[in-house]
N, C-alpha and C positions, 0 to 999 in steps of 0.2 A: 430541479435545476442542479447542475453539477457544481463542484467546488470551483472548477475553472470558470464557469459562467458567473458565479458570484464574484470572484476576484476581478473578472473582466468588467463586470458592471460597476464595481467600486472604483476601478481605475478610470473608467469612462466618466463617472461622476466627478472624480478629482480633476480630470482634465477640463471638464466644463466649467467648474468653479474657478480654476486657475485662469481660464480664458476670460471669464467675466472680470476678474480682478485686473488682468492686463488691459482689457478694454477701458476700465475705469481710469486707471493710472495714465494710459496713453491719452485719454481725453483731457485730463488735467494738464499734462505736458503740452498738448497742442494749444489749449487755451492760454497757458503761460507764454508760449512762443508767440502766439498772435498778439497778445497784449504788449509784450516787449517790442515786437516788430512795429506795431502801430506807433508806439511811443517814440521809438528811435526815428521813425520817419518825421515826426513832429519836432523832436529835439535830439539830434545825433549824439549830444553829450550825455544822454541818459545811460548809454552803455559803455562809457569809458571805464578804465581800470578802477578808478575811484568809485564810480557809480556801481560797478559790480561788487566791490568790497562793501559798500554801504548796504546793498541789498542782502548780501550774505550775513553781515552783522545784524541787520534788522530782523532777519528771519531765524537766527540761530536759537535765541531763547524760546521763541514760540515753537520751533520745531522740537526742541528737547521736551517741552511740556506736552506737545501733541503726541509724541511717542508714548509717554506715560499714560496720557488720557486714552490712547488707542487700546492699550492693554486692558484698561478697565472697561471701555465701551464694548470691546469684543465679547466680554462676559455678560453683556446685557445690563450694565450698570453705568454710572456716570460719577465723576469726581468734580464737584463744583468748588472745592476748597483749594485748588492748585494755586490760584493767584495769592491767596492769603499765606499759604505755605512758602511761596516764593518770597513774599515780603518779609516774613518772619526770618527765613534763612538769610536773606540779604542783610537785614539789620543785625542779626546775630554775627555774621561774618565781619561786618564793620566794627561791631563792639569788641570782638575778639582781637582785632588788630589794634584798637584803641588801648585795650588793657594789656596786650602783649605785642609791642611794636616789632619784635624780632621773630614773630611766629612764622614758621615755614609755610609757604603757600600750599603744599600738599596736605598739611594738617588742617588748614582752613577749608580746603575742598572736602576733606573727610568729615569735618564737623558739620558742614552744611548738608551733606548727603545724609548723615546720621540723624540730624534734626528733622529733615524732611521725612525720613523713614519712620521716625517716632510718630510724627503726625499721621503717616499712613497706617501705622499700627492702630491708632485710635479709631480711624475710619473703618479699617478692616475688621476690627474686633466688634464694633457696633453693628456692622452690616452682616458679617459672616456668622458671628456667634449669637448675637441678639436678634438677628434676622429682621432688622429695621430697614426699610427701603433706602437705597443709596441716595436718592434725590433728597430725602428728608435729612439724613445724617450729614451729608456733605454741605447742604445748605446751612445747617446749624453750625458745623465746624468752620465753615467759611467765616462766620461772624465771631466764633470763639477764638480762632487763631488770629484774626485781625484785631480783636480786642486785646489779646495778649501782647501783640505787637505795639498797639497804642499805649498800653500800660507801661511796657518796657521803655518805649521811646520818651514818653512824657514830654512831648513837644520838641525833643532834641533832634538835631540833624548832624549826621556824620559826613564830613567833607573829604574830598580826595587827599587833602593835606594830612588827614589822620591815618591814611593807609600807606603801606610801603610801595615805593615806585615799581618794584618788580611785579607786584600783584596787579597794579594798574596797567603796566605794559602788556600784561596778558590780554587785556581787553582791547588792545589796538594792534598788537604785534601780528605779523604774517609769516608764513612759511611757504616759500615759493609763490608768493602772491596771494595765498589763501589765509584768511584770518584764523588765528589760533582758536578762537571761540567756535568757528565753523567746524574745525577739526574735532572738537569735543562733540559737537552734534553728530558728525559723521560716525564717530566711534560708537556713540549711544545707538544710533540708528541701525548700524550694521549688526551690533551685538543683539539688540532686541529682535530684529528681523530674522537673524539666524536662529535664535532660541525659539521663536514662535513657529518657524517652519520646520526645524530639525528635531527638537526635543519633544518628548512625550508630553511633558507639562505644558508646553506651548500649544500643542494640538488639542489638549484637553480644554484649554480656555475657549477655543472655537466651539467645541462640543457643548460646553456649558452655555455659551451664548445662543446656540441653535435651539437647545431645549434643556433647561435645567432639570426637569423631572426625568427625562430620558438619560441624561448624564448620570444622575444618581443611580438609576436602575442599572446602568452599565458599570457601576462600581467606582466612578470618578469621585474623588473627595472634593465636592463642590465648594464647601465652606473653606477648606484649606487653600484651594486655588484662587478663590475670590479674595481671600485675605491677602495672599501673596501679591495679587494684582494691585491692590490698593497700597501695599507697602512699596511696590516698585514705582507706582505713580508718585507717591510722596517723596521717595528718594530722588527721583528725577526732578521734581519740583524744587527740592532742596538744592540740587546741583544747579538748576536754573537760577536760583537765588544768588549763589556764589558768582556765577557768570554775569548776572545783572550788576552785582556790586563791582566786579572788575571792569565792566564796560562803562558804567555811568559815574561811578566814584562818589556821587552825592546820594545819600540814603536818608530816608525818614520813614515814618509809619505808613505812608501812602504807597510805598513801592509795590508794584504788582496789582494795584487796584484795577478791577475790570478785566484782568487777563483771562479769567475763567471762561468768559463768553467767547473771546477770540480763539481760545484753545478748542472749545467745542465746535466752533465754526470751522476751524482748520481740519479737524478730524472728520466732520460730516462732509465737507467739500472734498476732502481727500478720499472719499469712497468707503469709509468705515461705516457699516450699517448701524444706525442708531438703535436698532432693535437687536443688535448683537449677532455673533456667529460668522461674520464675514468682514473682509477688509484687510488692510496691511498697514504697517507702520510707514512703509515707503510712500504710500498714497497720502497718509496724514502729513508727512514731512513736505511732500509736494504741495499739499493744501496750504501749509504754513507759508511756503515760499510764494504761492500764488496770492494769498491775502496780503502779504507784505508788499509784493510788487504792485498790487492794486492801490494800496495806500500811498505808494510812491509815484505811480504812473498817472493816476487820474488827476492830481493837481497839475502835472505837466501838460495834460491834455485840456486843462481849463475846466474841469468838472468840479462843481461845488462840493463841499464836505457832506451835505445832505445826500447827494446822489451817490457819493462814495459808500455811505452806509446802506443805501438802498441797493446798490450793486452787490454788496456782500450778502444782504438778506435774500436777494434774488438767486444768488449762487447756492445758498443753503437750501432754498425751496426746490431749485432745479436738481440739486444733488439727491435730496430725499425722493423726489419724483423718479429720477433715473434709477435709484436704488430699488424702488418698488417695481418699476417696469422690468428691470433685469432679473429681479427675483421671480416674478411671475413667468417670464420667458424661460428662465432656467428650470423652474418647476415643471412647465409644460414639456420642455425637452426631455427631462428625466422620465416623466410619465410616458411619453411617446416611446422612448428607448426601452423602458421596462416592459411596455405592452408588446413591442416588437420582439423583445427577448423571450 
C-alpha cells in the first residue's frame, strides 16, 4: 500500500470516529429537548427565565466535575474521589474566609484549585507510579479525603454570614442573563475540549484508553499522561468545591457526598466510553445537563423519586449498550473499508 493510501485510510477512520461522537451527542441533545418539551407542555413555567437560570446553576458544578472525570475515563480509568475532593475544597474555602475575612476571591479560587490538584497528585502517583488499579485507589482516597474533611470540621458548620458578600454574589450573579457559575463551566469545557482535540498530549490520552500496551509501544509516556489526567480531575474538583461554596454558602463535612456516582453517570450518559479511548467533554457536559434536567422535570411530571433514580439507571444501561453497539458497527465498517482497500 502506498503512503497516500495509508494516510487516506487514517483520515477515513478519523472521520468515522468523529461521526460516531456527533451521533452520540446529537442523541443526548434530542433527549434533552424532548424532556424539556414534554415538561413545558405540562407546566409552561418550567422554561421561564428563572427556570432556565436554575437549571444552569444546578448543572454547573456537575458539569465541571464531569469534564475532569471525562479526562480520566478516556484513559480507561475512573476517579471516585471527586465528591470528597469537592467537599474538602469547599470547607477549606470557607475556612480561609473565616480566618481571613478580607481575602480576595481570586486567591480563594486558586487555593481551592491547588488543594484539589494536590489530591489529584496523590491519586495519580499511586495509580501511575505504583500501578495500583484506579478503582481501588480512588475508592480508598474517597474515604481518606472525606475523613480529613470530617476531622477538620469536627462538627462545625460555616454559614453564609462567615463569608464575604462579594464571594456569595458570585454564586447568584448573572452576565447578560447567564449565571457567572455557568460561565466558569463554559470556560473549563472549551479549554478542555480544545486541548483534547488539538494538542498532542490530549490525543495521546485517547490512544492510552484505546490500548495502553500499544500506546507504550508507540513511545507514549503512559504513566506521565495518566498522572496528569488525575491531577486535572483533582484540580477541577477543587474548583467545583469553590463554586459549591459560592452557590450554597452553608458548608459542613457532608458537602459533595454522593457526587461521585452522579458524575460517573453524567460521563457515561454523555457518551464517554467507560472502557476508555472515545468520547468528548462536550458530551459529558450535555450528560450533566440532562441528569440535572431529569431531577428537575420528573417531579413536575408527577414522577416519584424512586422512578427518577430508575430513569437515571436506565439511561446509564442504555448508554453503555449504545456505546458497545456503535463500537461494533465502527469496527465492522473499518474492517470492510480496509478489506476493500
